C-alpha positions, 0 to 999 in steps of 0.5 A: 577053332580052339581058342586060348585065354589067360586069366590072371587072378583066376583062382577066386572071385571074378577070375574064377567065374571067368575061368569057368565060363570059358572052360564051359565054352570049350576054350583052353584056359590058363589061370594064375594066382598066388595060392597054389592050393586054390589053383589045385582045387579049381584044377580038380574041379575043371579037368584040363584047365592049366594053372601057374603060380604067379605073384604079380608083386615079384619082378619077372613073373610074367615070363612064366606065362609067356613061356607057357604060351610059347611052349604049351600053346605054340604061341597061340593066344586069343585073349589076355585078361588082366584081373589080378589085384587086391584092395587096401583101405588107408587114410592118407596120413597113414599111407606108406611108400611100400603100399603105394608101390605094391598097388602100382606094381599089381595094378599097373606095372605087372599088367603092362609087362604081361600085356607087352609080352603077349602082343606078338601072340595077340597080333597073330590071332587079332586077339584082345586084352581085357583089363579088370578095373573098378568103379573106384577108378572112376568115382572117388572114395575116401581112404583109397588113394593107392587103390583108386589111383591105380585102377584109374591108371589102368583105365587110362592104360586101356585107352592108350593100348587100344590106340596103340594096338589097333593097327595090329588088329588087337582090341583092348577094353576094360570092365570096371566092376562096382561092389561085388560079392567076392573075397576081396574084402576078406583078402584085405584082412578086414574083420567080419564086422567091418566087412558087413558094415561096408557091404551094407553101406555100399548096398545103400549107395548103389542106385540099383540098391544091391551089390553085384554078383560075380555072374554080372561081371562075367556076363558083361566081360564075355560080351566084350570078348564075343565076336559081336563086339569086334568093332569095340575097343578102348571102352571102360565099361562100368558094371556097378549098378549105377554107382559110378554116376551116382 
């Protein structure tokens, strides 16, 4: 039977990797992102994939996705992946209300509202929600007050939703990637030399002595979605080369 998956932040990095994985498995895939040109480029590469311009910083954007599921997929949804997000490094004395609100909007409020809107669909298919968090939500790092606390909150939401939605047959799990080779640092507006220094420093502190690849995250996310994980819910799975326990 045809399966349907929604992936927010699906035009690059981990989201793009997940989109390609499930597209190649024959699923119907809807990806969202803020950059229409990136969405269009991926749509040209993967004919038949669905795209929606979606900005999680704007209120009410989740209705675009909910309406699409109703109108295009007749309300059938098997998996929602809350993947959209971005990082900002800011020392505590320089942090602002705007930055805090932005991080909590993207990583907590928007995923919550989208998940809430998808519950009626997922309860029919006995589907699941996958949240993409970060090792920064497990292990403390300097200058990540907003991002780290937001990701930590997403980890807790995963557990709360798992308890709340289990009676409906909906599973909720979370993948917490460690430092991974994606455009996230470039998207944060950091200079190339700073990005290189961060990457080299991270590689040295990871017990397995290497940064992750998108494929590492995709494989473990797919493992949670696979039917072999039907008795798994409420899990926050670190995929981080051991950094969260170092």
